[in-house]
C-alpha positions in Angstrom: 0.1 0.1 0.0 1.3 3.7 -1.1 2.1 5.8 1.8 -0.4 8.7 2.4 1.1 12.2 0.6 1.6 15.2 2.8 0.0 18.1 2.3 2.5 20.4 0.7 2.7 23.0 3.5 1.9 20.4 6.5 5.6 20.7 7.9 6.0 24.4 7.5 2.7 25.2 9.2 3.4 22.9 12.1 6.9 24.3 12.4 5.6 27.8 12.5 4.1 27.0 15.9 8.0 26.2 17.2 9.7 28.9 15.1 9.7 31.7 17.6 11.1 30.2 20.9 11.3 32.1 24.0 15.1 33.2 24.7 16.9 31.6 28.0 18.0 34.3 29.9 19.7 34.2 33.4 20.1 37.0 36.0 21.9 39.0 35.8 21.5 39.8 32.1 21.2 42.9 29.9 18.7 43.3 27.1 18.6 45.8 24.3 15.3 46.2 22.3 14.9 47.7 19.1 11.8 48.1 16.8 12.0 49.4 13.0 9.1 50.8 11.2 8.9 52.6 7.5 7.0 55.1 7.8 4.6 55.0 4.9 2.8 51.8 3.6 4.8 49.6 6.0 2.6 46.7 5.2 3.5 46.5 1.8 7.4 47.1 1.9 10.0 45.2 0.6 11.1 43.0 3.0 14.1 41.9 1.4 15.5 44.9 2.7 14.8 43.9 6.4 17.1 40.9 5.7 19.6 42.9 3.9 20.0 45.1 7.3 19.8 42.1 9.2 22.7 40.5 7.5 24.7 43.8 7.6 24.7 43.7 11.5 25.7 39.7 11.5 28.5 40.4 9.1 29.7 43.2 11.4 29.8 40.8 14.2 31.2 37.7 11.8 28.0 35.9 12.4 26.1 33.5 10.4 23.7 34.8 7.8 19.9 33.8 7.8 18.0 31.8 5.1 17.1 33.8 2.2 13.2 33.7 3.2 13.5 33.9 6.9 11.1 35.9 9.2 12.9 35.5 12.1 16.3 34.5 13.3 17.9 33.9 16.7 21.6 33.1 17.2 25.0 33.9 18.7 26.6 37.4 17.5 29.9 37.7 18.9 29.4 38.0 22.9 25.9 38.6 22.4 22.9 36.8 21.5 20.4 38.4 18.9 16.7 37.5 18.4 15.3 39.0 15.3 11.5 39.2 13.9 10.0 40.3 11.1 6.2 41.4 11.5 3.5 42.8 9.6 4.5 46.5 9.9 7.6 46.2 12.1 11.0 44.8 12.6 12.4 44.0 16.0 16.0 43.3 17.3 16.7 42.1 21.0 20.2 41.6 21.8 21.1 39.9 25.3 24.2 40.1 26.8 25.2 37.9 30.0 26.3 40.9 32.3 25.4 43.9 33.8 26.8 47.4 33.2 28.1 49.3 36.6 25.8 52.3 35.5 22.1 51.2 35.4 20.7 51.6 31.8 24.0 52.9 30.4 23.4 54.5 27.1 26.6 52.8 25.7 24.9 49.6 25.7 23.2 50.8 22.6 26.2 50.8 21.2 25.6 47.0 20.2 23.9 48.6 16.9 26.9 50.4 15.0 26.1 54.2 14.1 26.7 53.1 10.4 24.0 50.3 10.8 21.5 52.4 12.4 21.9 55.2 9.8 21.4 52.8 6.9 18.1 51.3 8.6 14.9 50.6 6.2 12.8 52.9 8.3 12.6 54.9 11.6 12.9 53.7 15.2 9.2 53.7 16.8 10.7 52.5 20.1 13.9 51.0 21.7 14.2 50.1 25.5 17.2 48.9 27.6 16.3 46.2 29.8 18.2 45.4 33.2 17.6 41.8 34.5 19.1 41.1 38.0 18.3 38.8 40.9 15.6 39.9 43.2 16.8 41.6 46.5 16.0 40.0 49.6 14.3 43.4 51.1 11.6 44.8 48.9 12.7 48.3 50.3 16.1 48.0 48.2 13.8 47.5 45.1 11.9 50.6 45.9 15.0 52.6 46.3 16.2 51.5 43.2 13.2 52.5 41.3 13.0 55.6 42.8 16.5 56.4 41.2 15.8 55.0 38.0 12.2 56.0 36.9 9.9 58.9 37.2 7.7 58.4 40.2 4.3 59.6 39.0 4.3 57.4 36.0 6.0 54.1 37.6 4.3 50.9 37.0 5.7 48.2 39.1 4.0 44.3 39.7 5.1 41.0 40.8 4.4 38.5 38.0 4.0 34.9 37.6 3.3 34.4 41.1 6.1 35.9 42.5 8.8 34.7 39.8 9.9 38.3 39.2 9.1 41.8 39.8 9.0 44.0 36.7 8.9 47.9 36.6 8.9 50.7 34.2 7.8 54.2 33.6 7.0 54.0 30.0 8.9 57.3 29.3 11.9 57.9 27.2 15.1 58.7 28.9 17.7 61.3 28.0 19.4 58.8 25.7 16.0 58.2 23.6 15.4 54.7 25.2 12.6 53.1 27.5 13.6 51.6 30.8 12.6 48.3 32.0 13.6 46.8 35.0 13.1 42.9 36.0 14.0 41.6 39.3 14.1 37.6 39.0 13.5 35.6 41.8 16.6 33.2 42.3 14.5 30.2 41.7 12.8 31.2 38.6 14.2 29.3 35.6 16.1 30.9 32.7 13.2 29.9 30.3 10.7 31.8 32.4 12.7 34.9 32.6 13.2 34.8 29.0 9.3 34.6 28.8 8.8 37.6 31.0 11.5 39.6 29.2 10.0 38.7 25.8 6.3 39.7 26.7 7.6 42.9 28.3 9.3 43.9 24.8 6.1 42.9 23.2 4.1 45.1 25.4 6.3 48.1 24.6 6.4 47.1 21.0 2.6 46.8 20.4 1.9 49.6 22.6 3.7 51.8 20.3 2.3 50.5 17.2 -1.0 51.1 18.5 -0.4 54.8 19.2 0.0 55.4 15.7 -3.9 54.9 15.3 -4.3 57.7 18.0 -1.8 60.0 16.1 -3.8 59.2 13.0 -7.1 60.4 14.8 -5.5 63.3 15.9 -4.6 64.2 12.4 -7.7 63.4 10.8 -10.1 65.0 13.5 -10.2 68.6 12.0 -11.2 66.7 8.6 -14.0 64.8 10.3 -15.3 67.9 12.0 -15.4 69.8 8.7 -17.3 67.0 7.0 -19.6 66.5 9.9 -20.6 70.1 9.8 -21.0 70.0 5.9 -23.0 67.0 6.2 -25.2 68.4 9.1 -25.5 71.9 7.0 -26.8 70.0 3.8 -29.1 67.9 5.7 -30.7 71.2 7.0 -31.0 72.4 3.8 -32.6 69.7 2.2 -35.5 70.7 4.0 -36.0 74.1 2.6 -38.2 74.5 -0.3 -35.7 76.5 -2.3 -32.8 73.8 -2.3 -32.0 72.5 -5.8 -32.0 68.8 -6.1 -29.4 69.0 -8.4 -27.0 71.2 -6.3 -27.6 69.3 -3.2 -26.6 66.2 -5.0 -23.3 67.6 -6.3 -22.7 68.8 -2.8 -23.7 65.1 -1.2 -21.3 63.5 -3.6 -18.4 65.5 -2.7 -19.0 65.0 0.9 -19.7 61.1 0.2 -16.5 60.9 -1.8 -14.2 62.4 1.0 -15.9 60.0 3.6 -14.9 57.1 1.5 -11.6 58.2 0.6 -10.8 58.6 4.6 -12.5 55.4 5.3 -10.5 53.5 2.9 -7.1 55.2 4.0 -7.5 54.6 7.7 -9.4 51.0 7.6 -5.8 49.3 7.9 -5.0 51.4 10.8 -7.9 51.1 12.5 -7.9 47.1 12.2 -4.1 47.1 13.0 -4.8 49.4 16.2 -7.5 47.1 17.4 -5.2 44.0 17.2 -2.2 45.6 18.7 -4.5 46.8 21.5 -5.7 43.3 22.0 -2.3 41.8 22.1 -1.0 44.5 24.7 -4.1 43.4 26.9 -3.2 39.6 26.3 0.5 40.0 27.1 -0.4 42.0 30.4 -2.9 39.5 31.4 -0.2 36.6 30.8 1.9 38.4 33.4 -0.7 37.4 36.0 0.6 40.3 37.9 -0.2 41.4 41.5 0.4 44.7 43.2 3.9 45.4 44.6 4.3 47.5 47.8 0.9 49.2 47.0 1.8 50.4 43.7 0.2 50.6 40.4 0.6 47.7 37.9 1.0 47.6 34.0 -2.8 47.0 33.8 -3.5 49.9 36.0 -1.2 52.3 34.1 -2.7 50.9 30.7 -6.0 51.6 32.2 -5.3 55.2 33.3 -2.7 56.3 30.3 -3.4 54.0 27.3 -6.9 52.7 27.4 -8.3 56.7 26.7 -6.2 57.0 23.8 -7.4 53.7 22.5 -11.1 54.6 23.5 -10.5 57.8 21.2 -9.4 55.7 18.2 -12.3 53.4 18.6 -14.8 56.6 18.8 -13.1 57.8 15.9 -14.0 54.7 14.1 -17.4 54.6 14.9 -17.8 58.1 14.2 -16.6 57.7 10.5 -18.7 54.6 10.2 -21.9 56.9 11.5 -21.1 59.7 8.9 -20.9 57.4 6.1 -24.3 56.0 7.2 -25.7 59.3 7.5 -24.4 60.0 4.2 -26.0 57.1 2.3 -29.3 58.1 4.6 -29.2 61.4 3.0 -28.7 60.2 -0.6 -31.9 57.8 0.1 -33.5 60.8 1.4 -32.5 63.3 -1.7 -33.5 60.4 -4.0 -37.0 59.9 -2.5 -37.3 63.8 -2.7 -36.4 63.5 -6.5 -39.1 60.9 -6.9 -41.7 62.8 -5.4 -40.7 66.0 -7.5 -40.6 63.9 -10.5 -44.1 62.2 -9.7 -45.6 65.8 -9.4 -44.0 66.4 -12.6 -45.5 63.8 -14.4 -48.8 64.4 -12.7 -48.9 68.0 -13.9 -48.0 66.8 -17.7 -50.5 64.3 -17.4 -53.0 66.9 -16.7 -51.9 69.0 -19.2 -52.0 66.3 -21.6 -55.6 65.6 -20.7 -56.4 69.0 -21.1 -54.9 69.1 -24.7 -56.6 66.1 -25.5 -60.1 67.6 -24.3 -59.5 70.9 -26.6 -58.4 68.4 -29.4 -61.8 66.3 -29.1 -63.6 69.8 -29.1 -62.0 71.2 -32.0 -62.4 67.5 -33.6 -66.2 68.0 -33.1 -66.1 71.2 -34.5 -64.2 70.3 -37.5 -66.5 67.2 -37.8 -69.7 69.7 -38.0 -67.9 71.8 -40.5 -67.0 68.5 -42.5 -70.6 67.4 -42.5 -71.3 71.1 -44.2 -68.8 70.4 -46.6 -69.7 67.0 -47.6 -73.3 67.8 -47.6 -72.5 70.6 -50.0 -70.7 68.4 -52.4 -73.3 65.5 -52.1 -76.2 68.2 -52.8 -74.3 69.2 -56.0 -73.8 65.7 -57.1 -77.6 64.9 -56.5 -78.5 67.9 -58.6 -76.5 66.7 -61.6 -78.2 63.5 -61.3 -81.6 64.4 -60.6 -81.6 67.7 -63.3 -82.9 65.0 -66.0 -85.8 63.9 -63.8 -86.6 67.6 -62.9 -86.9 69.0 -66.4 -89.2 66.0 -67.1 -91.3 66.6 -64.2 -91.4 70.2 -64.8 -89.5 71.5 -61.8 -87.1 74.1 -61.5 -83.5 73.4 -60.4 -83.5 75.4 -57.4 -86.7 73.7 -56.3 -85.1 70.4 -56.8 -81.9 71.5 -54.9 -84.0 72.6 -52.2 -85.9 69.4 -51.8 -82.8 67.4 -51.8 -80.7 69.4 -49.5 -82.1 68.4 -46.3 -82.2 64.8 -46.9 -78.8 64.7 -48.0 -77.6 66.9 -44.8 -79.4 64.3 -42.3 -78.0 61.3 -44.4 -74.3 62.8 -44.3 -74.5 63.7 -40.4 -76.0 60.2 -39.9 -73.0 58.5 -41.6 -70.4 60.8 -40.2 -71.8 60.1 -36.6 -72.1 56.4 -37.2 -68.3 55.9 -38.5 -67.3 58.0 -35.3 -69.1 55.6 -33.1 -67.6 52.7 -34.8 -64.0 54.1 -34.2 -64.5 55.1 -30.5 
């Protein structure tokens, strides 16, 4: 019996589930995170440029290159370990080093990326972060003192995660060197892979948070345009109630508004969808941390609820508003079409009434003509009858005038009767 054939993509699809493993990190360690995005139409970018940029970095350290069609990479790079991932809009680099600098969050840690390589990046930095991973001190007050020195107190979010496996903290602010700061205090009994999962989730929270805020930036840009279109549409619908508004002018104005709304909807559809997806990932990653409150401070979820969620609700509100305005323009089109149909029906009724009036006048004129035609036909009929009866009149001794007078009345009656009978037959 011949073996069953595998689906062509069976192994590729199964391998995709295991293609992006969490890094194995021990404390103490340092991680440097960088996310690059092209400024326009990043989802349709030439992804070969991402691979070429990665290859240039690996060549700088003499590390092996990735496969030609790779979408992820993890390997040793000199004294570092590099994790590279290609996303729909972004490319992320996470570099790990198994030691700590004497100065916390030292900007020189970012020097792992050469200046010339950063200058040739196919896009711009959407976010970058320095992560300091260290063993958890025995006293929580020691952690509190470190956090007070490293972060802005009013923005600080700190929590104990994964049932006490680690304490994580960040203020989600860009420091003077241009990077976010994230601290991880791992419990001594926490395994290296679990620390790697924590670090990976923290990087993803920062990356997707930054990506989702692009939707908020777009809403702020298109807000004035939405307001102007909303006012135009409201004024147009108000003018439609007036008897002096011309349907043709209203139609042209409504078409202009509808075209602008559809263009705006088409241009923003991808960003609205991506923002919703990124927000869901942020919420999911925070939930996966299973955080609990640390020393009464706000956690990541509480920070996002106060600072991040309002921005996302603004994006959702703008998306609903745009959909509502598109629906209003459609309803306005329907109302205008109804108004035009009513006006056209009134015009048709007026035309039919005018046609009825003309038909009535034509009937009266026809009857008048029929009367005249009876006279004309009778005149010629009397003449013909006279020519026919003149020999008889001479034989009978009657004059032509008397004969004509005698014949006229019967001929007229006969012609009238024939014309009437013919008209009734036609009707």
